[in-house]
C-alpha positions in Angstrom: -0.8 -68.9 35.5 2.4 -68.6 33.4 1.1 -68.4 29.8 -2.2 -67.5 28.3 -2.8 -68.5 24.6 -5.3 -66.5 22.7 -6.5 -68.3 19.6 -9.2 -67.5 17.1 -11.0 -70.2 15.0 -13.2 -69.8 12.0 -13.8 -73.0 10.0 -10.5 -74.2 11.4 -11.3 -77.9 11.7 -8.5 -78.8 9.4 -5.8 -77.0 11.5 -6.9 -76.5 15.1 -6.0 -80.0 16.3 -2.5 -79.8 15.1 -2.1 -76.3 16.7 -3.3 -77.6 20.1 -1.2 -80.7 19.9 1.9 -78.7 19.2 1.3 -76.6 22.3 0.9 -79.7 24.4 3.9 -81.4 22.9 6.2 -78.5 23.7 4.9 -77.6 27.1 3.9 -80.9 28.7 7.3 -81.6 30.3 8.1 -77.9 31.1 7.6 -76.0 34.3 5.0 -73.6 32.7 1.4 -73.7 33.7 -0.8 -72.5 30.8 -4.3 -71.8 29.7 -5.8 -71.7 26.2 -8.6 -69.3 25.4 -10.3 -69.9 22.0 -12.9 -67.6 20.5 -14.8 -69.2 17.6 -16.1 -66.8 15.0 -19.3 -68.7 14.0 -17.7 -71.8 12.4 -19.9 -73.9 10.2 -17.5 -76.9 9.8 -16.5 -79.4 12.5 -14.4 -76.9 14.4 -16.7 -76.8 17.4 -17.0 -80.6 17.6 -13.2 -80.8 17.7 -12.9 -78.1 20.4 -15.5 -80.0 22.5 -13.5 -83.2 22.2 -10.3 -81.4 23.3 -12.1 -79.8 26.3 -13.1 -83.2 27.5 -9.5 -84.4 27.5 -8.7 -82.0 30.3 -4.9 -81.2 30.4 -5.0 -78.3 27.9 -7.0 -76.1 30.4 -9.1 -75.0 27.4 -11.8 -72.3 27.6 -14.0 -71.6 24.5 -16.2 -68.7 23.6 -18.6 -69.5 20.8 -19.9 -66.6 18.8 -22.8 -66.7 16.4 -21.1 -64.8 13.6 -17.7 -63.9 12.3 -16.7 -60.7 14.2 -13.2 -60.4 12.7 -9.8 -60.6 14.4 -9.9 -57.6 16.7 -13.3 -57.9 18.5 -12.9 -61.6 18.9 -9.3 -61.5 20.2 -10.2 -58.7 22.6 -12.9 -60.9 24.2 -10.2 -63.4 25.1 -7.5 -60.7 26.0 -9.8 -59.3 28.6 -9.9 -62.7 30.3 -6.2 -63.7 30.3 -4.5 -64.5 33.6 -1.0 -65.5 32.5 2.2 -63.5 33.1 2.8 -64.0 29.4 0.3 -63.8 26.6 0.6 -65.6 23.2 -1.6 -64.4 20.4 -1.8 -67.2 17.9 -3.6 -68.1 14.7 -5.4 -71.4 14.7 -3.4 -72.7 11.6 0.0 -72.6 13.1 2.2 -75.3 14.7 4.9 -74.6 17.2 8.3 -76.2 16.8 9.7 -77.8 20.0 11.4 -75.1 22.1 9.7 -72.2 20.3 7.4 -71.2 23.2 10.1 -71.4 25.8 12.5 -69.5 23.5 10.1 -66.7 22.9 9.6 -66.3 26.7 13.4 -66.4 27.2 13.8 -63.6 24.7 11.2 -61.5 26.6 13.1 -62.1 29.9 16.4 -61.1 28.4 15.1 -57.8 27.2 15.1 -54.9 29.7 12.1 -53.2 28.1 8.6 -54.4 27.5 8.3 -56.0 24.1 6.4 -58.1 21.6 8.4 -61.0 20.4 7.7 -62.9 17.2 9.2 -66.1 15.7 10.2 -66.9 12.1 7.3 -68.2 10.1 7.6 -71.0 7.7 5.3 -72.5 5.1 4.6 -76.2 5.5 7.2 -76.8 2.8 9.9 -75.3 5.0 10.2 -72.1 2.9 10.3 -68.7 4.6 7.0 -67.0 4.9 7.0 -63.2 5.4 7.3 -62.8 9.2 7.8 -59.1 9.5 7.5 -55.9 7.4 7.9 -52.2 7.4 4.9 -50.1 8.4 2.5 -50.1 5.5 2.5 -47.3 2.9 0.5 -47.1 -0.3 3.6 -48.0 -2.3 4.6 -50.8 0.1 1.2 -52.4 0.0 1.2 -52.4 -3.8 4.6 -54.1 -3.7 3.2 -56.8 -1.3 0.2 -57.4 -3.5 2.2 -57.8 -6.6 5.5 -59.2 -5.5 5.0 -61.0 -2.2 6.6 -64.3 -3.3 9.6 -62.5 -4.7 10.0 -60.5 -1.4 9.9 -63.7 0.6 12.5 -65.4 -1.7 14.8 -62.4 -1.3 14.4 -62.3 2.5 15.1 -66.0 2.7 18.7 -65.2 1.9 18.9 -62.8 4.9 19.6 -64.9 7.9 20.0 -62.9 11.1 21.4 -65.0 13.9 20.1 -62.9 16.7 16.9 -61.0 17.6 16.4 -57.8 15.7 14.0 -54.8 16.0 11.3 -54.6 13.3 8.5 -52.2 12.4 5.8 -54.8 12.9 5.5 -58.6 13.1 2.8 -60.6 11.4 0.2 -61.5 14.1 0.2 -65.2 13.3 2.2 -65.5 16.5 3.1 -62.9 19.1 4.5 -63.5 22.6 4.3 -60.6 25.1 4.3 -59.8 28.7 0.8 -59.0 30.0 2.2 -55.6 30.9 2.2 -54.8 27.2 -1.6 -54.9 27.1 -1.7 -52.4 30.0 0.7 -50.1 28.2 -0.7 -50.3 24.6 -4.3 -51.3 25.2 -6.4 -53.8 23.3 -6.7 -54.2 19.5 -8.5 -51.5 17.6 -12.0 -52.9 17.0 -12.6 -50.4 14.2 -10.4 -52.7 12.1 -12.2 -55.9 11.2 -9.4 -58.0 9.8 -6.3 -56.1 8.9 -3.9 -54.3 9.3 -4.6 -54.8 13.0 -1.0 -56.1 13.5 0.7 -53.1 12.0 -1.6 -50.8 14.0 -0.9 -52.5 17.2 2.9 -52.6 16.7 2.9 -48.9 15.7 1.0 -48.1 18.9 3.4 -50.3 20.8 6.5 -48.4 19.6 4.8 -45.1 20.4 4.2 -46.4 23.9 7.8 -47.4 24.4 7.2 -51.1 23.8 9.7 -52.7 21.4 8.8 -55.2 18.6 11.4 -58.0 18.2 11.8 -60.6 15.6 13.8 -63.7 16.6 14.5 -66.1 13.7 16.1 -68.6 16.1 12.6 -69.9 17.0 10.1 -71.0 14.4 6.5 -71.9 13.6 4.8 -73.5 10.7 1.9 -71.4 9.3 -0.7 -73.1 7.1 -1.7 -69.7 5.8 -5.1 -69.6 4.0 -4.2 -66.4 2.2 -7.8 -65.2 2.1 -6.8 -61.5 1.5 -3.5 -62.0 -0.4 -3.3 -60.7 -4.0 -6.0 -58.9 -5.9 -8.9 -61.2 -5.1 -12.2 -59.3 -5.1 -13.7 -61.0 -2.1 -15.0 -59.8 1.3 -11.7 -60.3 3.0 -10.0 -58.1 0.4 -12.6 -55.4 0.8 -12.3 -55.5 4.6 -8.5 -55.3 4.2 -8.7 -52.2 2.0 -11.2 -50.6 4.4 -8.8 -51.4 7.3 -5.9 -49.8 5.5 -7.8 -46.6 4.7 -8.8 -46.3 8.3 -5.2 -47.0 9.5 -3.8 -44.3 7.2 -6.3 -41.8 8.4 -5.8 -42.7 12.1 -2.0 -42.4 12.0 -2.0 -39.5 9.6 0.3 -40.7 6.9 0.0 -42.4 3.6 3.3 -42.5 1.6 6.1 -41.9 4.0 6.9 -44.6 6.6 6.3 -43.2 10.1 9.3 -42.7 12.3 9.2 -43.7 15.9 11.6 -43.4 18.8 13.9 -46.4 19.3 13.4 -47.8 15.8 15.9 -47.1 13.0 
């Protein structure tokens, strides 16, 4: 198997069909063999019906794991990550759509890099505007800035248009492509984090393990972000995010000063 896609669903009936269709459109004429492993976090909408229909169609090589409850992003993804067989692993949200050439381009970037790495594409809103695709490792100050001024940060970054892959602290986990060897080097996602910042945690661990994190704006995806924990919304997702941040800061033993790791400026 060449590529293993790991996708979570949770009440994703509005999006998952477009996600799967975009994978099929971009790979059906390629030389890559692929599998799709979907873990459903106890959806109560029509997600499971849609997944059942796609399984019957056959060519997507789709495997589903149906959980009875929402177990977050780390436990659920790890269930699938333990079963991947592909040389390359793509961790993807269920509400993204791949542009033609993006999957192949991300793999080509991996092949061009001499070191093991995680590669992430540029993320766009459905409107075509830039969505924040990467960030510095979180600090208390940085998180406050994101909560208060995320849209302004995205607007500012839209004017910065790197024309080649660049190293970043961490990439938003809406879409990661990596060599399976990365999992052997870094391990699985930290299951003590329910929802976030599992992406920052994993990328920091990656850098410490000698695995680079690369952002390549040459290749793009659309992300129909549901923004369940953005801004000061007192809901369960926000509470889980704060709990995850507190655990992250304690684990990595910093709070205000951005951690420095070898190989990253």
